[in-house]
Backbone as CSV, one residue per row, in Angstrom:
resi,resn,N_x,N_y,N_z,CA_x,CA_y,CA_z,C_x,C_y,C_z
1,MET,-16.940,122.667,263.338,-16.481,123.786,264.118,-16.747,125.111,263.420
2,GLY,-17.025,125.058,262.099,-17.340,126.289,261.408,-16.123,127.046,260.918
3,HIS,-14.957,126.454,260.989,-13.753,127.123,260.515,-13.632,126.960,259.009
4,SER,-13.141,127.973,258.366,-12.935,127.920,256.926,-11.458,127.732,256.647
5,THR,-11.153,126.797,255.737,-9.752,126.593,255.363,-9.345,127.562,254.271
6,GLY,-10.332,128.217,253.669,-10.028,129.173,252.602,-9.957,128.542,251.231
7,ILE,-9.847,127.232,251.176,-9.718,126.562,249.879,-11.044,126.573,249.123
8,SER,-12.136,126.241,249.799,-13.428,126.145,249.115,-13.894,127.499,248.601
9,ASP,-13.425,128.580,249.188,-13.806,129.907,248.707,-13.164,130.225,247.359
10,SER,-12.123,129.496,246.995,-11.400,129.760,245.747,-12.033,129.073,244.544
11,TYR,-12.934,128.127,244.760,-13.543,127.383,243.663,-14.840,128.039,243.211
12,TYR,-15.045,127.980,241.901,-16.261,128.545,241.307,-17.410,127.572,241.522
13,ARG,-18.516,128.063,242.025,-19.692,127.221,242.245,-20.746,127.546,241.181
14,LEU,-21.152,126.509,240.449,-22.171,126.680,239.421,-23.543,126.851,240.068
15,THR,-24.391,127.618,239.402,-25.767,127.730,239.867,-26.529,126.494,239.400
16,GLU,-27.717,126.286,239.938,-28.524,125.133,239.530,-28.858,125.188,238.049
17,SER,-29.149,126.367,237.537,-29.488,126.480,236.115,-28.273,126.182,235.236
18,GLU,-27.073,126.569,235.683,-25.861,126.247,234.933,-25.596,124.747,234.948
19,LEU,-25.817,124.108,236.097,-25.654,122.659,236.187,-26.639,121.938,235.270
20,LEU,-27.891,122.390,235.276,-28.908,121.782,234.421,-28.549,121.953,232.953
21,GLU,-28.109,123.136,232.582,-27.735,123.414,231.190,-26.599,122.483,230.747
22,ASP,-25.592,122.325,231.584,-24.483,121.428,231.255,-24.941,119.977,231.194
23,TYR,-25.809,119.564,232.101,-26.322,118.197,232.106,-27.102,117.912,230.824
24,LEU,-27.941,118.866,230.419,-28.756,118.653,229.217,-27.894,118.538,227.970
25,LYS,-26.710,119.125,227.988,-25.801,119.012,226.838,-25.269,117.595,226.677
26,ILE,-25.123,116.847,227.786,-24.501,115.530,227.715,-25.448,114.384,228.033
27,VAL,-26.713,114.680,228.264,-27.660,113.639,228.669,-27.718,112.491,227.663
28,ASP,-27.594,112.784,226.375,-27.632,111.720,225.365,-26.469,110.754,225.520
29,HIS,-25.335,111.255,225.978,-24.164,110.394,226.155,-24.246,109.569,227.436
30,LEU,-25.130,109.959,228.328,-25.261,109.260,229.596,-26.334,108.182,229.578
31,THR,-27.211,108.236,228.588,-28.322,107.289,228.548,-27.990,106.082,227.672
32,ILE,-28.555,104.960,228.030,-28.331,103.735,227.263,-29.305,103.664,226.099
33,LYS,-30.546,104.029,226.334,-31.545,104.002,225.271,-31.246,105.099,224.256
34,SER,-31.502,104.803,223.014,-31.203,105.762,221.957,-32.398,106.647,221.615
35,GLU,-33.504,106.515,222.344,-34.702,107.293,222.037,-34.428,108.789,222.084
36,SER,-33.721,109.206,223.110,-33.441,110.632,223.265,-32.571,111.133,222.126
37,ARG,-31.557,110.336,221.762,-30.684,110.721,220.650,-31.457,110.807,219.348
38,LEU,-32.314,109.832,219.114,-33.111,109.824,217.887,-34.058,111.010,217.847
39,LYS,-34.645,111.331,218.977,-35.548,112.475,219.051,-34.796,113.763,218.704
40,THR,-33.588,113.901,219.233,-32.769,115.075,218.941,-32.434,115.135,217.457
41,GLN,-32.078,113.990,216.884,-31.754,113.948,215.460,-32.953,114.322,214.604
42,VAL,-34.132,113.840,214.964,-35.346,114.180,214.220,-35.600,115.687,214.264
43,GLU,-35.433,116.287,215.435,-35.625,117.732,215.570,-34.623,118.500,214.701
44,GLU,-33.373,118.043,214.671,-32.363,118.698,213.844,-32.717,118.588,212.365
45,ILE,-33.191,117.427,211.951,-33.578,117.231,210.552,-34.752,118.136,210.193
46,LYS,-35.713,118.247,211.110,-36.856,119.132,210.864,-36.399,120.576,210.699
47,GLN,-35.452,120.998,211.517,-34.934,122.363,211.420,-34.246,122.580,210.073
48,HIS,-33.440,121.581,209.639,-32.762,121.694,208.352,-33.775,121.729,207.213
49,ASP,-34.802,120.897,207.304,-35.831,120.873,206.268,-36.525,122.227,206.159
50,THR,-36.789,122.848,207.296,-37.429,124.166,207.293,-36.527,125.187,206.620
51,VAL,-35.244,125.144,206.934,-34.289,126.078,206.332,-34.230,125.851,204.821
52,TYR,-34.149,124.579,204.404,-34.091,124.276,202.977,-35.374,124.679,202.268
53,ALA,-36.521,124.449,202.898,-37.793,124.839,202.286,-37.865,126.351,202.108
54,ASP,-37.397,127.093,203.092,-37.377,128.548,202.983,-36.453,128.999,201.851
55,ALA,-35.293,128.362,201.743,-34.339,128.710,200.684,-34.924,128.403,199.313
56,ILE,-35.589,127.268,199.192,-36.206,126.893,197.913,-37.309,127.879,197.551
57,ALA,-38.112,128.264,198.521,-39.188,129.222,198.257,-38.620,130.563,197.801
58,THR,-37.545,130.995,198.424,-36.900,132.255,198.034,-36.363,132.164,196.613
59,LEU,-35.685,131.062,196.298,-35.156,130.877,194.944,-36.278,130.801,193.917
60,PHE,-37.367,130.135,194.266,-38.513,130.046,193.361,-39.065,131.442,193.058
61,ASP,-39.195,132.264,194.091,-39.674,133.639,193.888,-38.745,134.417,192.965
62,GLN,-37.454,134.241,193.149,-36.488,134.944,192.307,-36.574,134.476,190.857
63,VAL,-36.735,133.181,190.655,-36.866,132.635,189.301,-38.133,133.172,188.644
64,MET,-39.223,133.215,189.381,-40.479,133.722,188.823,-40.342,135.197,188.425
65,LYS,-39.668,135.985,189.231,-39.446,137.403,188.895,-38.591,137.528,187.646
66,LEU,-37.546,136.704,187.544,-36.684,136.737,186.358,-37.448,136.313,185.105
67,MET,-38.296,135.297,185.239,-39.090,134.856,184.086,-40.061,135.952,183.643
68,ALA,-40.656,136.639,184.596,-41.562,137.735,184.255,-40.794,138.850,183.539
69,GLU,-39.592,139.144,184.024,-38.764,140.178,183.391,-38.357,139.766,181.982
70,ILE,-38.017,138.485,181.790,-37.655,137.988,180.455,-38.842,138.090,179.515
71,ASN,-40.015,137.688,179.971,-41.216,137.781,179.128,-41.532,139.225,178.787
72,LYS,-41.330,140.121,179.740,-41.562,141.542,179.491,-40.594,142.057,178.423
73,LEU,-39.317,141.670,178.521,-38.327,142.105,177.549,-38.609,141.503,176.169
74,LYS,-39.079,140.269,176.125,-39.435,139.642,174.845,-40.578,140.403,174.189
75,GLY,-41.563,140.795,174.992,-42.709,141.541,174.481,-42.304,142.894,173.942
76,GLU,-41.378,143.555,174.608,-40.901,144.870,174.154,-40.111,144.731,172.855
77,ARG,-39.385,143.646,172.709,-38.550,143.453,171.537,-39.377,143.136,170.301
78,GLN,-40.506,142.488,170.474,-41.345,142.109,169.349,-42.104,143.284,168.775
79,THR,-42.288,144.326,169.581,-43.067,145.476,169.066,-42.223,146.478,168.372
């Protein structure tokens, strides 16, 4: 008949992109196969490895600068 009860107007309706975003957050919990979960874990490990590699490279650069400064100070002290 096209009459509105007014109740459905009070509820928040998600957009398709919001529904997809929420679904993708829980898809691993909905699937029986663990392939998707393992793939996600591998990606997370790769991200952590990249962060750690960057941190190690930064620390290495700092150590090299400190060693150069120490050698410079040793050279000044000997003269």
